[in-house]
C-alpha positions as CSV (number, residue, x, y, z in Angstrom):
1,X,58.3,62.9,15.5
2,X,56.8,60.4,13.0
3,X,53.8,61.7,11.1
4,X,54.1,60.5,7.5
5,X,51.9,57.6,6.5
6,X,50.9,58.4,2.9
7,X,52.0,55.1,1.4
8,X,50.7,53.0,4.3
9,X,47.3,54.6,4.1
10,X,47.2,54.1,0.3
11,X,48.2,50.5,0.6
12,X,45.4,50.0,3.2
13,X,42.8,51.3,0.8
14,X,44.2,49.1,-2.0
15,X,44.2,46.0,0.3
16,X,40.6,46.5,1.4
17,X,39.5,45.7,-2.2
18,X,40.9,42.2,-2.1
19,X,41.7,41.3,1.6
20,X,39.0,41.2,4.3
21,X,40.1,43.5,7.1
22,X,43.2,44.4,4.8
23,X,45.2,42.0,7.0
24,X,45.6,38.2,7.7
25,X,45.6,38.7,11.4
26,X,43.2,40.7,13.7
27,X,46.0,41.8,15.9
28,X,48.0,43.2,13.0
29,X,45.1,45.0,11.5
30,X,44.0,48.6,11.5
31,X,41.6,47.7,14.4
32,X,44.6,47.7,16.8
33,X,46.0,51.1,15.8
34,X,44.8,54.7,15.4
35,X,44.0,54.3,11.7
36,X,45.3,57.2,9.6
37,X,48.2,58.1,11.8
38,X,49.8,54.7,12.3
39,X,51.8,52.3,10.1
40,X,49.9,49.4,8.7
41,X,52.5,47.9,6.5
42,X,56.1,47.0,7.4
43,X,58.8,47.0,4.7
44,X,61.7,45.4,6.6
45,X,63.3,44.7,10.0
46,X,66.7,44.2,11.5
47,X,67.4,43.3,15.1
48,X,65.0,45.1,17.4
49,X,63.9,47.6,14.7
50,X,61.4,47.7,11.8
51,X,60.9,50.2,9.0
52,X,57.4,50.8,7.6
53,X,56.7,51.4,3.9
54,X,57.0,55.2,4.4
55,X,60.5,54.8,5.8
56,X,59.7,55.4,9.4
57,X,61.8,53.5,11.9
58,X,60.4,51.9,15.1
59,X,61.7,49.9,18.1
60,X,59.4,46.9,17.8
61,X,58.1,45.3,21.0
62,X,55.3,43.5,19.2
63,X,57.9,41.2,17.6
64,X,55.4,39.9,15.1
65,X,53.1,38.8,17.9
66,X,56.0,37.0,19.7
67,X,57.5,34.7,17.1
68,X,60.6,36.9,16.7
69,X,62.6,35.9,19.8
70,X,66.1,36.5,18.6
71,X,65.5,39.6,16.4
72,X,64.7,40.3,12.8
73,X,67.0,38.8,10.2
74,X,69.1,37.0,12.7
75,X,72.2,36.0,10.7
76,X,72.6,32.5,12.3
77,X,69.0,31.6,11.6
78,X,69.1,33.0,8.1
79,X,72.2,31.0,7.3
80,X,70.7,27.8,8.5
81,X,67.6,28.4,6.4
82,X,69.7,29.2,3.3
83,X,71.8,26.1,3.7
84,X,68.7,23.9,3.9
85,X,67.1,25.8,1.1
86,X,69.9,24.4,-1.2
87,X,68.9,20.9,-0.1
88,X,65.1,21.3,-0.4
89,X,62.1,22.8,1.3
90,X,59.8,19.7,1.6
91,X,60.1,16.2,0.3
92,X,57.9,13.2,-0.6
93,X,59.0,11.4,2.6
94,X,59.9,12.5,6.1
95,X,63.2,14.3,7.0
96,X,65.8,13.4,9.6
97,X,65.2,17.0,10.9
98,X,61.9,15.9,12.3
99,X,63.6,13.4,14.5
100,X,66.4,15.8,15.6
101,X,63.9,18.5,16.7
102,X,61.5,16.1,18.4
103,X,64.5,14.7,20.4
104,X,65.5,18.2,21.4
105,X,62.0,19.0,22.7
106,X,61.8,15.8,24.6
107,X,65.1,16.7,26.2
108,X,63.9,20.2,27.2
109,X,60.2,19.8,28.1
110,X,59.2,17.8,31.2
111,X,55.9,16.3,29.8
112,X,57.4,15.6,26.4
113,X,57.9,11.9,25.6
114,X,56.6,12.2,22.0
115,X,56.2,15.1,19.6
116,X,54.2,16.1,16.5
117,X,54.6,19.3,14.5
118,X,52.1,21.8,13.1
119,X,52.4,25.3,11.5
120,X,50.7,27.5,14.1
121,X,49.3,27.5,17.6
122,X,45.8,26.7,16.6
123,X,47.0,23.6,14.9
124,X,48.6,22.4,18.1
125,X,45.9,23.2,20.6
126,X,43.2,21.7,18.3
127,X,45.2,18.5,18.0
128,X,45.7,18.3,21.7
129,X,42.0,18.6,22.3
130,X,41.3,15.9,19.7
131,X,43.9,13.6,21.5
132,X,42.2,14.2,24.8
133,X,38.7,13.4,23.5
134,X,40.0,10.2,21.8
135,X,41.8,9.2,25.0
136,X,38.9,9.3,27.4
137,X,35.9,9.3,25.1
138,X,34.4,12.6,26.5
139,X,33.4,15.7,24.6
140,X,33.4,18.8,26.9
141,X,36.4,21.1,27.3
142,X,37.1,23.6,30.1
143,X,39.2,26.6,29.0
144,X,41.0,29.6,30.5
145,X,43.0,32.0,28.3
146,X,43.4,32.2,24.5
147,X,43.8,29.1,22.4
148,X,43.3,29.9,18.8
149,X,40.7,30.4,16.1
150,X,39.2,26.9,15.7
151,X,35.5,26.3,16.5
152,X,36.0,24.3,19.7
153,X,37.6,27.4,21.4
154,X,36.5,30.5,19.5
155,X,32.9,29.5,20.0
156,X,33.3,30.3,23.7
157,X,34.2,34.0,22.9
158,X,32.4,37.0,21.6
159,X,33.8,36.1,18.1
160,X,31.6,33.0,17.8
161,X,29.9,34.0,14.5
162,X,29.8,30.9,12.2
163,X,30.3,28.4,15.0
164,X,27.3,26.0,15.5
165,X,25.5,26.1,18.8
166,X,26.1,22.4,19.3
167,X,29.9,23.0,19.2
168,X,29.7,26.1,21.4
169,X,27.9,24.1,24.0
170,X,30.9,21.7,24.4
171,X,33.3,24.4,25.7
172,X,33.0,26.1,29.1
173,X,35.2,28.7,30.7
174,X,36.5,28.9,34.2
175,X,38.2,31.7,36.1
176,X,42.0,31.9,35.9
177,X,43.7,31.5,39.3
178,X,40.4,30.2,40.7
179,X,40.6,26.4,41.2
180,X,37.2,26.4,42.8
181,X,35.5,27.7,39.6
182,X,37.1,24.8,37.7
183,X,36.0,22.2,40.3
184,X,32.5,23.5,40.1
185,X,32.5,22.8,36.4
186,X,33.9,19.3,36.7
187,X,31.8,18.4,39.7
188,X,28.5,19.5,38.1
189,X,29.2,17.5,34.9
190,X,30.8,14.3,36.1
191,X,32.4,12.2,33.3
192,X,31.6,14.8,30.7
193,X,34.8,16.9,30.6
194,X,37.6,15.5,28.4
195,X,40.2,18.2,28.9
196,X,41.2,21.3,30.8
197,X,43.4,23.7,28.7
198,X,44.9,26.8,30.1
199,X,47.9,29.1,29.6
200,X,50.1,28.3,32.6
201,X,51.3,31.9,32.9
202,X,50.8,35.1,31.0
203,X,49.2,38.5,31.0
204,X,47.7,37.7,34.5
205,X,50.6,36.2,36.5
206,X,49.7,32.7,37.7
207,X,49.5,31.6,41.3
208,X,51.7,28.5,41.3
209,X,49.5,27.0,43.9
210,X,46.6,27.3,41.4
211,X,48.6,25.1,38.9
212,X,49.1,22.5,41.5
213,X,45.4,22.6,42.3
214,X,44.4,22.2,38.7
215,X,46.7,19.3,38.3
216,X,45.1,17.6,41.3
217,X,41.6,18.3,40.0
218,X,42.2,16.8,36.6
219,X,43.6,13.7,38.2
220,X,40.7,13.5,40.6
221,X,38.1,13.7,37.7
222,X,40.0,11.8,35.1
223,X,40.4,14.8,32.8
224,X,43.4,15.4,30.5
225,X,45.4,18.5,31.5
226,X,46.8,20.5,28.6
227,X,49.2,23.5,29.0
228,X,49.0,26.0,26.2
229,X,52.6,27.1,26.2
230,X,52.5,28.9,22.8
231,X,53.4,32.1,24.6
232,X,55.4,30.9,27.6
233,X,57.6,28.4,25.7
234,X,61.2,29.4,25.5
235,X,60.5,32.7,27.3
236,X,59.8,32.0,30.9
237,X,61.9,28.8,30.7
238,X,63.4,26.7,27.9
239,X,61.1,23.9,29.1
240,X,58.1,26.2,29.4
241,X,56.1,27.2,32.5
242,X,55.8,23.6,33.4
243,X,59.5,23.4,34.0
244,X,59.5,26.8,35.7
245,X,56.7,26.0,38.2
246,X,57.3,22.2,38.5
247,X,53.8,21.2,37.4
248,X,53.7,18.7,34.6
249,X,50.7,18.4,32.3
250,X,49.6,15.5,30.2
251,X,49.9,17.3,27.0
252,X,51.4,20.7,26.0
253,X,51.5,23.0,22.9
254,X,54.4,25.1,21.8
255,X,54.8,27.5,18.9
256,X,55.5,31.2,18.2
257,X,59.1,31.6,19.3
258,X,60.2,28.1,18.1
259,X,61.6,29.3,14.8
260,X,62.3,33.0,15.2
261,X,59.5,33.8,12.7
262,X,59.3,30.6,10.7
263,X,55.8,28.9,10.9
264,X,56.1,25.9,13.3
265,X,54.3,24.6,16.3
266,X,54.4,21.4,18.3
267,X,52.2,19.1,20.3
268,X,54.1,17.3,23.0
269,X,53.1,14.9,25.7
270,X,53.3,11.6,27.5
271,X,53.4,8.6,25.3
272,X,50.2,7.1,26.6
273,X,48.4,10.2,25.2
274,X,50.5,10.9,22.2
275,X,50.1,7.4,20.9
276,X,46.5,8.3,20.1
277,X,48.0,10.2,17.2
278,X,48.3,6.8,15.5
279,X,44.5,6.7,15.3
280,X,43.1,10.2,15.2
281,X,43.5,12.2,12.0
282,X,46.1,14.9,12.4
283,X,48.0,15.1,9.1
284,X,49.3,18.0,7.1
285,X,51.3,18.4,4.0
286,X,53.6,21.0,5.5
287,X,54.1,19.5,9.0
288,X,57.6,18.3,8.0
289,X,58.6,21.4,6.0
290,X,62.4,21.6,6.5
291,X,63.1,25.3,6.6
292,X,61.0,25.7,9.7
293,X,62.5,22.6,11.3
294,X,66.1,23.7,10.8
295,X,65.2,27.3,11.9
296,X,63.7,25.9,15.1
297,X,66.8,23.8,15.8
298,X,69.1,26.8,15.2
299,X,66.8,29.1,17.3
300,X,66.7,26.8,20.3
301,X,70.4,26.3,20.1
302,X,71.0,30.0,20.1
303,X,68.6,30.6,22.9
304,X,70.4,28.1,25.1
305,X,73.8,29.4,24.1
306,X,72.9,33.1,24.9
307,X,71.0,32.1,28.1
308,X,68.0,34.0,26.7
309,X,65.6,33.3,29.5
310,X,67.9,35.1,32.0
311,X,68.3,37.9,29.5
312,X,64.6,38.4,29.2
313,X,64.2,38.4,32.9
314,X,66.9,41.1,33.4
315,X,65.4,43.2,30.5
316,X,62.0,42.9,32.0
317,X,63.0,43.9,35.5
318,X,64.9,46.9,34.1
319,X,61.9,47.9,31.9
320,X,59.4,47.6,34.7
321,X,61.5,49.8,37.1
322,X,62.0,52.3,34.3
323,X,58.4,52.5,33.3
324,X,57.1,52.8,36.9
325,X,59.5,55.8,37.4
326,X,58.2,57.5,34.2
327,X,54.6,56.9,35.3
328,X,55.3,58.5,38.7
329,X,57.3,61.4,37.2
330,X,54.4,62.3,34.9
331,X,51.8,61.7,37.6
332,X,49.9,59.1,35.5
333,X,49.5,56.3,38.0
334,X,45.7,56.8,37.8
335,X,45.6,55.5,34.3
336,X,48.9,53.6,33.7
337,X,50.5,50.8,35.7
338,X,53.0,48.0,35.1
339,X,51.9,44.4,35.5
340,X,52.9,40.9,34.6
341,X,56.1,39.0,35.3
342,X,59.6,40.1,34.3
343,X,59.6,37.7,31.3
344,X,56.6,39.5,29.9
345,X,55.9,42.9,31.5
346,X,52.9,44.9,30.4
347,X,51.7,48.5,30.6
348,X,48.1,48.4,31.8
349,X,45.5,51.1,31.1
350,X,42.7,52.1,33.4
351,X,39.6,54.2,32.6
352,X,38.7,57.5,34.1
353,X,35.3,59.0,34.7
354,X,35.3,60.6,31.3
355,X,37.3,58.2,29.2
356,X,37.1,54.4,28.5
357,X,40.1,52.1,28.4
358,X,39.9,52.1,24.5
359,X,39.9,55.9,24.5
360,X,43.0,56.2,26.6
361,X,44.7,53.2,24.8
362,X,44.1,54.9,21.5
363,X,45.6,58.2,22.7
364,X,48.6,56.3,24.2
365,X,49.3,54.3,21.1
366,X,49.1,57.4,19.0
367,X,51.8,58.8,21.3
368,X,53.9,55.7,21.1
369,X,53.8,55.6,17.3
370,X,54.7,59.3,17.1
371,X,57.9,58.5,19.1
372,X,58.8,55.5,17.0
373,X,57.6,52.7,19.3
374,X,55.6,49.7,18.2
375,X,54.2,48.5,21.5
376,X,50.9,46.7,22.2
377,X,50.0,45.6,25.7
378,X,53.2,43.8,26.5
379,X,57.0,43.9,26.0
380,X,57.5,40.9,23.6
381,X,61.2,40.7,24.1
382,X,63.7,39.4,21.6
383,X,67.4,39.0,22.3
384,X,68.0,42.0,20.0
385,X,66.3,44.2,22.6
386,X,69.3,43.6,24.8
387,X,71.7,45.2,22.2
388,X,73.6,48.2,23.4
389,X,71.4,51.3,23.6
390,X,68.1,49.8,22.8
391,X,66.6,49.7,26.3
392,X,67.8,53.3,27.1
393,X,66.4,54.5,23.8
394,X,63.1,52.7,24.6
395,X,62.7,54.4,27.9
396,X,63.6,57.8,26.4
397,X,60.8,57.4,23.8
398,X,58.4,56.1,26.4
399,X,59.1,59.1,28.5
400,X,58.1,61.4,25.6
401,X,55.0,59.2,25.0
402,X,53.8,59.3,28.6
403,X,54.4,63.1,28.7
404,X,52.4,63.5,25.5
405,X,49.5,61.3,27.0
406,X,49.6,63.4,30.1
407,X,49.1,66.6,28.0
408,X,46.2,65.0,26.2
409,X,44.4,63.9,29.3
410,X,44.9,67.2,31.1
411,X,43.3,69.1,28.3
412,X,39.6,70.1,28.2
413,X,38.7,67.7,25.5
414,X,41.3,64.8,25.3
415,X,39.7,63.0,22.4
416,X,40.0,66.0,20.2
417,X,43.7,65.2,20.1
418,X,43.1,61.8,18.5
419,X,44.2,62.3,14.9
420,X,42.7,59.1,13.4
421,X,40.1,56.4,13.9
422,X,40.2,55.0,17.5
423,X,41.2,51.4,18.3
424,X,38.4,48.9,17.9
425,X,37.8,46.0,20.3
426,X,38.4,42.4,19.0
427,X,37.6,40.5,22.2
428,X,39.5,40.2,25.4
429,X,41.5,37.0,24.8
430,X,43.1,36.8,28.2
431,X,41.4,37.6,31.5
């Protein structure tokens, strides 16, 4: 059992003096863990494992919030980066690597005729929105899912502090898997909506008919359809969910898994839309940074070579069956269930009469940490999770975690077992 976090806790107090939230990312901060009895700083990783600054080892299914798709310190990717490092990181002019990677994405992704690169998902989604607005001269955006930190999107969430009301009024949400809710928006504001942006699959599995309906509605109302494939790209299919479901958007955004941890994203789309990039201003010093480009080329090559999409599906099916059995054995189906697709299975928590979802999630994550598992809502697979023994070890640790949660919940005062500060809500990014 893991219970030593002295160095991590000390670093947290030190970080608070100079770093707001003591982290660069909400989802990596103390808000998401039982603060005091959880690791907050990682020292190193290898394959499917990470070690915190106190020397505790974990099987990591957070995978750095999904960029790590091959495993930590993958030798092939590291080698490609090191070889490019000897040539140069960034230059005064463009690199041939930009052409090579754009050609590869055009080959893989159905909607891709042209490509531009960014450094994170928010870069890509914000650029796609700007292209759409430039294309049809409209301002409003309809959204479903999570699309980054920029004003145009985050203003539609509970985390809208600092976003002008005028900007917030330009974005409206619709219900996922409910085409009628989208049509109501488009119909009630004719010629006002520039774009519809959604995640084409995810935490809530998509109804493929819904995607077809959305495609039809955007064509009917002259609205640009954008698929945010930051999560789905290279996981559900090498060409994204659009290739898996056979529904082709006008524009799409990719990122996270593109470079096995290197910072890179892409806006791709049909030429008639992407040519607006000649006129809008989307320009960044580091868009052509070579280490990320070469890492992306090497990552995509290895994903194809290892048939990673099939591996993730097999892993997911095995994990879903195994977790469902554990939940049944420990009679925990009233609070735990398995959801999602095989490419991204999730353990879902339900409230009881006495405890909220955050209460139970806090107790459960405390149990997972104590058994050496870093696991948020979903299993963010990397190829390293298919290494011999990892899946069996995971299920063994999960078994102990669920049993421990059962003990907590069956006690007279479950929350007395929480040994640190409970998890805090950020906002529900996916509904």
